[in-house]
LUMSE-739089 format. One record per residue (C-alpha): z, y, x; residue in three letters. Coordinates in Angstrom, 3 decimals, decimal comma, m for minus. Layout:
% residues N
<<Z; Y; X>; "ala">
...
***
This chain:
% residues 262
<<135,520; 66,390; 45,892>; "unk">
<<132,114; 64,794; 47,515>; "unk">
<<131,540; 60,942; 47,022>; "unk">
<<132,193; 58,899; 50,334>; "unk">
<<130,211; 55,969; 50,924>; "unk">
<<130,344; 53,387; 53,932>; "unk">
<<127,881; 54,059; 56,959>; "unk">
<<127,347; 50,601; 57,800>; "unk">
<<124,853; 48,798; 55,339>; "unk">
<<124,704; 45,569; 53,663>; "unk">
<<120,847; 45,496; 55,009>; "unk">
<<122,137; 44,612; 58,325>; "unk">
<<123,997; 41,422; 57,595>; "unk">
<<121,263; 39,127; 57,549>; "unk">
<<120,031; 39,987; 61,228>; "unk">
<<123,346; 39,633; 62,393>; "unk">
<<124,075; 36,181; 60,909>; "unk">
<<120,905; 35,072; 62,746>; "unk">
<<121,809; 36,621; 65,825>; "unk">
<<125,390; 34,935; 65,873>; "unk">
<<123,391; 31,520; 65,698>; "unk">
<<120,759; 32,748; 68,078>; "unk">
<<117,966; 32,405; 65,770>; "unk">
<<115,316; 34,878; 64,903>; "unk">
<<116,034; 37,088; 62,068>; "unk">
<<114,238; 37,342; 58,688>; "unk">
<<110,967; 39,117; 59,268>; "unk">
<<111,518; 42,124; 57,087>; "unk">
<<115,120; 42,431; 57,728>; "unk">
<<116,520; 45,777; 58,939>; "unk">
<<118,603; 46,676; 61,794>; "unk">
<<121,849; 44,458; 62,379>; "unk">
<<125,212; 45,233; 62,204>; "unk">
<<126,334; 46,113; 65,752>; "unk">
<<129,960; 45,611; 65,596>; "unk">
<<129,567; 42,483; 63,852>; "unk">
<<127,088; 41,611; 66,720>; "unk">
<<129,643; 42,719; 69,322>; "unk">
<<132,322; 40,418; 67,447>; "unk">
<<130,191; 37,220; 67,797>; "unk">
<<128,403; 38,084; 71,287>; "unk">
<<129,219; 35,403; 73,540>; "unk">
<<131,200; 33,223; 71,096>; "unk">
<<128,496; 30,285; 71,230>; "unk">
<<128,541; 30,101; 67,445>; "unk">
<<126,916; 27,005; 65,791>; "unk">
<<128,032; 27,172; 62,456>; "unk">
<<128,382; 29,765; 59,656>; "unk">
<<130,379; 29,393; 56,423>; "unk">
<<130,043; 32,273; 53,974>; "unk">
<<132,115; 32,688; 51,214>; "unk">
<<130,531; 34,868; 48,561>; "unk">
<<133,103; 35,976; 45,858>; "unk">
<<131,431; 38,502; 43,274>; "unk">
<<132,286; 42,499; 42,596>; "unk">
<<135,084; 42,697; 45,292>; "unk">
<<135,058; 46,058; 45,873>; "unk">
<<136,590; 48,408; 48,837>; "unk">
<<138,746; 50,443; 46,392>; "unk">
<<140,230; 46,745; 45,382>; "unk">
<<141,050; 46,041; 48,882>; "unk">
<<142,641; 49,580; 49,532>; "unk">
<<144,755; 49,300; 46,461>; "unk">
<<145,898; 45,636; 46,509>; "unk">
<<145,616; 45,104; 50,436>; "unk">
<<148,784; 42,612; 50,259>; "unk">
<<146,757; 40,390; 48,050>; "unk">
<<144,212; 39,883; 50,907>; "unk">
<<146,661; 38,702; 53,588>; "unk">
<<145,401; 35,071; 53,562>; "unk">
<<141,929; 36,573; 54,232>; "unk">
<<143,049; 38,744; 57,154>; "unk">
<<145,097; 36,045; 58,587>; "unk">
<<141,959; 33,785; 58,800>; "unk">
<<139,625; 36,520; 59,994>; "unk">
<<139,524; 39,108; 62,783>; "unk">
<<136,932; 41,755; 61,730>; "unk">
<<137,167; 43,886; 58,728>; "unk">
<<133,953; 45,372; 57,534>; "unk">
<<133,304; 48,169; 55,421>; "unk">
<<129,663; 48,519; 54,048>; "unk">
<<127,559; 50,176; 51,350>; "unk">
<<125,654; 48,087; 49,258>; "unk">
<<122,284; 48,569; 47,280>; "unk">
<<120,890; 50,066; 44,163>; "unk">
<<120,991; 49,100; 41,685>; "unk">
<<124,409; 47,385; 42,589>; "unk">
<<124,070; 44,211; 40,374>; "unk">
<<124,449; 40,698; 41,641>; "unk">
<<120,906; 39,467; 42,412>; "unk">
<<119,794; 42,676; 43,971>; "unk">
<<122,678; 42,942; 46,251>; "unk">
<<122,548; 38,964; 47,536>; "unk">
<<118,917; 39,397; 47,796>; "unk">
<<119,630; 42,121; 50,142>; "unk">
<<122,528; 40,185; 51,745>; "unk">
<<120,563; 37,304; 52,855>; "unk">
<<116,847; 38,927; 53,199>; "unk">
<<118,176; 42,005; 55,317>; "unk">
<<115,593; 43,776; 52,988>; "unk">
<<115,876; 46,660; 50,527>; "unk">
<<115,114; 45,820; 47,043>; "unk">
<<111,821; 47,369; 47,016>; "unk">
<<110,998; 44,926; 49,610>; "unk">
<<112,687; 41,908; 48,562>; "unk">
<<111,421; 42,611; 44,939>; "unk">
<<114,514; 42,246; 42,875>; "unk">
<<115,151; 45,540; 41,597>; "unk">
<<117,079; 45,041; 38,375>; "unk">
<<119,249; 42,217; 36,793>; "unk">
<<116,473; 39,444; 36,967>; "unk">
<<116,675; 36,225; 38,686>; "unk">
<<113,246; 35,385; 40,202>; "unk">
<<112,834; 33,360; 43,143>; "unk">
<<112,575; 35,682; 46,364>; "unk">
<<109,590; 34,952; 48,222>; "unk">
<<110,553; 37,153; 50,901>; "unk">
<<111,726; 35,807; 54,328>; "unk">
<<115,330; 35,252; 54,291>; "unk">
<<118,032; 33,836; 56,391>; "unk">
<<117,599; 30,482; 54,991>; "unk">
<<114,126; 30,394; 56,015>; "unk">
<<115,161; 31,458; 59,529>; "unk">
<<117,518; 28,870; 59,835>; "unk">
<<115,105; 26,234; 58,487>; "unk">
<<112,429; 27,206; 60,944>; "unk">
<<114,847; 27,350; 63,989>; "unk">
<<115,426; 23,357; 62,854>; "unk">
<<119,013; 24,077; 61,374>; "unk">
<<120,380; 22,809; 58,201>; "unk">
<<121,317; 25,436; 55,543>; "unk">
<<122,604; 24,804; 52,152>; "unk">
<<123,967; 27,000; 48,886>; "unk">
<<127,089; 25,771; 46,591>; "unk">
<<126,824; 27,654; 43,668>; "unk">
<<127,319; 27,536; 39,696>; "unk">
<<124,830; 27,111; 37,205>; "unk">
<<122,652; 29,997; 36,195>; "unk">
<<124,239; 32,167; 38,461>; "unk">
<<121,944; 34,326; 40,997>; "unk">
<<122,743; 32,403; 44,025>; "unk">
<<121,569; 29,347; 42,255>; "unk">
<<118,304; 30,939; 41,093>; "unk">
<<117,169; 33,568; 43,771>; "unk">
<<116,678; 31,174; 47,094>; "unk">
<<115,464; 28,033; 45,351>; "unk">
<<112,059; 26,722; 46,646>; "unk">
<<113,442; 26,021; 50,231>; "unk">
<<113,293; 22,904; 52,331>; "unk">
<<117,165; 22,965; 51,880>; "unk">
<<119,893; 21,307; 49,857>; "unk">
<<120,950; 23,087; 46,457>; "unk">
<<124,855; 22,092; 44,931>; "unk">
<<124,878; 23,727; 41,714>; "unk">
<<127,728; 23,020; 39,701>; "unk">
<<129,751; 24,121; 36,325>; "unk">
<<132,538; 26,272; 37,639>; "unk">
<<133,803; 27,913; 40,596>; "unk">
<<136,798; 25,434; 41,169>; "unk">
<<133,985; 22,561; 41,339>; "unk">
<<131,857; 24,792; 43,999>; "unk">
<<134,843; 25,272; 46,248>; "unk">
<<135,854; 21,401; 46,046>; "unk">
<<131,837; 20,708; 46,769>; "unk">
<<132,045; 22,991; 49,795>; "unk">
<<135,040; 21,284; 51,287>; "unk">
<<133,442; 17,891; 50,734>; "unk">
<<130,240; 19,316; 52,625>; "unk">
<<132,513; 20,656; 55,307>; "unk">
<<134,230; 17,337; 55,593>; "unk">
<<130,702; 15,701; 56,186>; "unk">
<<129,598; 17,942; 58,925>; "unk">
<<126,095; 18,166; 58,704>; "unk">
<<125,274; 21,598; 57,532>; "unk">
<<124,902; 24,368; 59,978>; "unk">
<<125,428; 27,362; 57,335>; "unk">
<<126,847; 26,549; 53,757>; "unk">
<<126,931; 29,643; 51,431>; "unk">
<<129,493; 29,487; 48,595>; "unk">
<<129,284; 31,413; 45,513>; "unk">
<<132,584; 32,231; 43,279>; "unk">
<<131,538; 34,501; 40,393>; "unk">
<<134,887; 34,348; 38,629>; "unk">
<<136,576; 37,789; 39,423>; "unk">
<<133,128; 39,537; 38,472>; "unk">
<<133,397; 37,212; 34,859>; "unk">
<<136,851; 38,248; 34,301>; "unk">
<<136,566; 41,736; 35,266>; "unk">
<<133,791; 42,453; 32,982>; "unk">
<<135,752; 41,337; 30,135>; "unk">
<<139,258; 42,710; 30,772>; "unk">
<<138,806; 45,295; 33,630>; "unk">
<<139,054; 45,168; 37,372>; "unk">
<<142,882; 45,730; 37,573>; "unk">
<<143,748; 43,857; 34,547>; "unk">
<<146,518; 41,070; 35,109>; "unk">
<<143,700; 38,280; 34,144>; "unk">
<<141,259; 40,094; 36,930>; "unk">
<<143,739; 39,789; 39,696>; "unk">
<<144,686; 36,336; 38,928>; "unk">
<<140,977; 35,523; 39,526>; "unk">
<<140,973; 37,771; 42,708>; "unk">
<<143,884; 35,738; 43,731>; "unk">
<<141,988; 32,351; 43,095>; "unk">
<<139,069; 33,642; 45,345>; "unk">
<<141,427; 34,489; 48,179>; "unk">
<<143,095; 30,983; 47,926>; "unk">
<<139,719; 29,289; 47,683>; "unk">
<<138,827; 31,130; 51,156>; "unk">
<<142,062; 30,131; 52,542>; "unk">
<<141,347; 26,546; 51,517>; "unk">
<<137,884; 26,780; 52,897>; "unk">
<<138,886; 28,140; 56,334>; "unk">
<<141,551; 25,348; 56,716>; "unk">
<<138,988; 22,775; 56,005>; "unk">
<<137,089; 24,044; 58,715>; "unk">
<<139,858; 24,370; 61,110>; "unk">
<<140,270; 20,471; 60,474>; "unk">
<<136,885; 19,445; 60,340>; "unk">
<<134,641; 21,395; 62,436>; "unk">
<<137,003; 21,594; 65,546>; "unk">
<<133,810; 20,760; 67,557>; "unk">
<<132,311; 23,644; 66,467>; "unk">
<<132,332; 27,646; 66,836>; "unk">
<<132,420; 28,473; 63,334>; "unk">
<<131,781; 32,351; 61,950>; "unk">
<<133,252; 32,582; 58,540>; "unk">
<<132,963; 35,075; 55,896>; "unk">
<<134,743; 36,697; 53,205>; "unk">
<<131,360; 38,598; 51,600>; "unk">
<<131,086; 39,984; 48,466>; "unk">
<<127,868; 41,595; 47,137>; "unk">
<<128,942; 44,718; 45,440>; "unk">
<<132,121; 46,604; 44,048>; "unk">
<<133,107; 47,405; 40,380>; "unk">
<<134,731; 50,135; 38,308>; "unk">
<<136,205; 50,408; 34,775>; "unk">
<<134,369; 51,642; 31,949>; "unk">
<<135,282; 52,781; 28,228>; "unk">
<<137,485; 50,253; 26,146>; "unk">
<<139,031; 49,013; 29,540>; "unk">
<<136,360; 46,786; 30,626>; "unk">
<<134,947; 46,567; 33,995>; "unk">
<<131,123; 47,335; 34,890>; "unk">
<<129,077; 47,931; 37,945>; "unk">
<<125,496; 49,219; 38,815>; "unk">
<<126,004; 52,707; 39,519>; "unk">
<<125,218; 54,669; 42,675>; "unk">
<<128,843; 55,674; 42,967>; "unk">
<<131,580; 54,552; 45,675>; "unk">
<<133,438; 52,472; 43,353>; "unk">
<<130,230; 49,898; 42,964>; "unk">
<<128,733; 50,570; 46,342>; "unk">
<<131,449; 50,376; 48,812>; "unk">
<<132,464; 46,877; 49,333>; "unk">
<<134,347; 44,934; 52,188>; "unk">
<<133,644; 41,868; 54,075>; "unk">
<<135,890; 40,048; 56,677>; "unk">
<<134,554; 37,867; 59,263>; "unk">
<<136,307; 35,484; 61,577>; "unk">
<<135,522; 32,919; 64,506>; "unk">
<<137,246; 29,670; 64,124>; "unk">
***
């Protein structure tokens, strides 16, 4: 049976996020995702909250759809996407927020240099908006978009990241918040994508997204907010019942994003 990959590409997300806020896309970003543009069109979006759980594959959603009910109840658009190669975290988040292929933004392996290519964060800063990143220490999202005139909140673990993000939502001063959680990825590498510990981590991610959405509803009532549940790549099981990713295969390349307007 021939491998089947999603038609829509992760490279389009950066332009679509900027389109939603009415700002110019990153300079080297590829064509936006038309269906996401249509979803946000005329919504007068003025805030974006991006929740970035690591390694949540499309096949995981397809097999465990019921687990995602709290994601689906807080969003209206389900968006299958093809990520980029190699399908590892810094490469994929580099593409998600620059809109550029890895050969353009410069990360083509599991390394974490600061990306110099224009990004969503740079585009927002030029437009006079305030973005920030909430991540955990030494993870990709805490490293690859440094050296911008923006705020970074680097904490010890995913729970602290989510608590900080809710605190920032309550402060109501950022136009764009990106929140990274790596707990499913870390657990599935150790135990495998479908181990009970990994599924527990996935449930924890979904509960975190629900809490963030509820915080937006409560504290950003005067804004039209685009919220996204937006992983970077997928995963697969390897010998020894551990999990991995990085290959050009549907399990690693096909991911699922969810977007909603609150």
